[in-house]
N, C-alpha and C positions, 0 to 999 in steps of 0.2 A: 457529511450529508450532501447529496448532490441531487440535481433535478434534470441533468442533461446527459444524454447517452452519446457514446462515441462509436464511430464505425472505423474499422482498421483501414489505413491508407494503403494504396497499391505499393508494390515494390519500388516503383518509380519515385513516389513521394519519400520513401525511406531512404533511398540512395541520394536523392537531391538534398535531403536534410543533412546529409553527412558531407556535403561539399560541392553540390551542384555539378556532379559528374554526368557525362553522357554515356549512353549504352545502346546496345542492340540486343534483340532476343536471342537466347541460346537455341541452337538447332537440336534436333532429336538425337544426334550422334554425339553431342558433347558429353564428356564424362566429368561431372562436377561432384564435389562432396555433397551437394544438395540432393543428388540422386540416391545417396546412401543413407543420409540422415535427415531428420526434420529440423528446421530452425525454430520450431515451436515446442511448447511444453508437451512432454510425453507422459508425465505422471504427476499426480498430486499426492505428496506423502503425508501432509497433515494440514488441516484447516481448523484453527482454534481462535475464533474471534473473541474479542472482549465484548461486553454488552454494548448495544448500539441500536439506533433507529431502524436500520435496514438489515440487521444480522439474520433474522429469520425470513427475510424476503429475497435477499441476494446472496446465495441462491435460496429458492423457496423451500422452507422446511415443511414436511408433512408428518403427520402422526405415524410413529413407527420407525422413523429415520434413525439410523445409527451413525457413528462416526465414519464407518466405511461407506455407507450410502451417501452421506453428505460430501465426503471426499470425491466420490464419483460425480456428484452433481457439480462440484467445483470444476472438476476436469472437463465436464461437458460444457461449462460456461467459458473457460479461459484456455483450455488445452487445444492442441492440434491446429492452431491458427484461428480458432473461434474467439471473438473478442466481445463477449458479453461481460457483465460486471459482477464482481463480488465485493462485499463490504467487510472490512476488518474490524469494525466497531471502534471503541475507544482505545486509549493508550495500551499498547502491548499486544493487541489482537493481531494474529499473524496467519500467513499461509506459507507453506514450504512446497516448492515445485522442483521437478527434475527433468532431465533431458535424455535422449537416447545416445548422447555423445558428450564429450567434454567441451565446453565453450572455451576456446583458446584465448589465452591472455597474450595479446600482441602488443608489444611495447609501443607507446605513443598513440594508440588507437582506442576508441570506445568499443567495447566488446559485446554489449547486449543492450536492449531497450526494454523498459518496463512501461506498458501502456496503462494510463490512469484515466481520470475523468475531470481533469482541471480545466478551468475556463476563466477568461478575463471578466472583470467587472465592467459593465457599461457606464456606470456612474463614477466609479473610482478606480480607473485602470492602473494607478500607481502614484506613490508619493515618495519623495526623498530617495529616488533610485530603486525603490522596491515596487515590484509588480503586484498589482492588486486584483483580486478575483476570488475564486474558490480553489484555493491551494491547500491540500491537507497532507503534508509531507510524511512519508513513511521511511523508516530506516531500512537499509538494504544490507543483507549479509550474504556471503558466499561460502561454499564449502567445496573443497577439492577432495575427491574420494581417493586419498593416498593409499589406503590399504585395499582398495578395489573390492570391498564387500557389498557394494551396491546400495549403501545407505549413508547418510551424513552422521558420523559419530560426533559426540560432543566436542572433542578436541580438534575438529576439523573446521569449525565455524570462525569466520573473520568478518568484522564489520567494514563496510566501505566508508571511509572517513570523508563526509561531505563538508560543505563550507562552514557548518556550525560546530564541527567536532571538537576543535581545540579552544573554543570560546568559553569564558567563565560562566556564561548564562546557560550552558548545556550541562546537564546532570548525568553522570555516569552511574551505572548500577542502581538505577531507580527501580523500585519494586512497589507494585500496587496490587491490592486484593479487592475484588468485587464480590458482593454477597447476593445470593439469589433473593429476589423480592418475595414477600409474602403476598400471594394473590388475594388474600382476604383482608389485607390491611385497609384502613380508611385513608384515601388519598389526602394529601395536604395541598390545598389550593390557595391561590392568591388572586383576588378579583382584579388586581392591577396587571396581572399577567395571565389573561384568560386563555392563552394558547398553551399554558402548562397544565397538563392533566394531573401531575403529582410532583410537588416540589421535593419530596423525599422518597423517590422511587427505588433506586438501587444504591445501597450504602457502599462506600469504599474507604479503605485505609491504606496509607503508604508507609514506607520505611523512613520517612523524614518527619514523622509526627503529624502528618496531615490526615484529614478525614473529611467526609462530606457525602453528597449524594449526586448521582447522575439523575437529572430531572427527566420526566416523561412529558413529551409534548405531542400535539396533534396538528402542528402546522403543516407537516408534509404528509404525503399519502403513504402510510406504512401501517404495520400490524399492531403497533403499540405494545408488542412483547419484545423486550430488548435482550433478555438473557437467553443465550443459545439453548434451545429446547431439547436438543438431542444429547446434551451433557447432563449427567445425573448429579454431579457434585454440587454441594451447597455454596461453594465459593470458587472463584477463578483467580489465580495469581500469575502476574506477568512481570518480567524484569528486563531491563534494557536501558538504552540511552534515551533520555528525555530531552526533547528540544524545547526551547522557550516558546511561550504562546505567540501565535502570529495573527490572531484575530483582533480587529479593532472595530468598535461600533462607530461608524462614520455618519450615523444618522443624526436626527434632531431630537429634541426633548420629547417630542410627541410621536416620532416615527423612527424606529431603529433601522439601521442598514449596515449589516455586518460585512466587513471585507477581510478576507484571509490573504495575507501577503506571502508571496513566494520567497523562499530562501535562494541564495545565489546558485547553488549547484549540489548535486550528490544525493537527491532524495526522490523517492517514487511519488507519483501524483503531485508533482511540484512544477510541472511544465506542460505545455501542449505536446501532444504525442508526435507531432511532425517536427519538433524542434530538438536541438542537441541536448537540451536540458532533461530530456527523458531517456538519455543514453548514459551508460555507465562503463567505467574502466575498472577491470579487476585489479589493476595496479594501485588502486586507492586502498586496498585491503590493509588493515592494521590488526595487531593482536590485542589481547585484553589490556595490555599496558600502553597501547597507543603506538607501538613500534611498527613500522612498515614491514610487510612481509611480501615475499616474491613467490606467487603461486603460478604454476604452469597453466592453470585454467580453473574453471568452475563446473562442477557437475550438478550442484544444487543451489538454489537461490531462496532466501527467506526474506519476506517483506513484513514489517510490522508497523502499526500506527505509532508515530513518534511524538505526538503531542497530547497533552491532557488538558483540555479546556472545554468550557461551555460557551457557546456563542448565542445566547438568548433564544430568539425565535427559531433559529436554524439548528439549535441543539449542539450535541457533542461533535468534536472534530474526529472524523474517521477516514482513514486512507482507503481508497478504492483501487482495485487492480482489475485490468481488462485483458491481460496477457503479458507474456515475456517472449522476446525474439532474440535469437543469436544473430547479430549483425553480420558477422563474417560469412555465415552460411547464406544469409539472404543475398549478400553481394556476390556470392559464388554462383548464384542462379542466373547472373547476367554477365555479359561481356562489358568491360569498362574500356 
């Protein structure tokens, strides 16, 4: 959940964030790869968010929308260099995007940037070396179209192993199912938490014996309809790597103040967009057994919410995405 919008930095800011390099503008006669291809998202293959506060708002759902029309709205929000915001909802909710070229995997360099909506806390900027604010880490996966069929096949996906990947607190192959709420059910309320509209709003179960509810709240300005309305199924199941909770209530007994702490590296929506923490190296890719793989590049990128937690008044943790950029193409548009 976020309340702050992001505007894309200029190419100058992108280049400076990668090493403080100097540059001059290209002339009209220059023949760069950027003239042939776009450094930005050229297609949205799938958008399937988990339930969440902003799922039907970012992008805006309208009666009659289908998966195809929602994908188009997502493309209009984050494709082609536009950097509006989409929400992925709770754990597992994802978006899959593609490009008009293969993002090259250059050894020793970061290859692409994922724009999110993270920001620092004014009251609690960090403790014990951890950066505090609104950080909602998303797992990043890449696919190289090795058979050149124009789509990411199941055996082509690889996770980028971030800082938490090999830690015991991270759960592999976590699976959760959310169930569509009954619109006619009587809400369960608690007078001590008057910002919660329904304590038992969306039921969930996981493959580790856990179960519970995603609570509905009205603290933020949203539609109060969490379940994606263009999807007809009565349940949604997601599977992936589950990161440990990063939210701590740093408030008092009478006033809560939730701080979501950033992980060290390797996750979307886990750093400011002008910093190296929002950039990714395809060389971090691992297979399902955690073994490093050497990919020539990436044609498709998948981002999904990596945390399953409720943070009181601010609700569920949900990764936001505002765009993806090929860093090599961006830098090819300028002289270094």
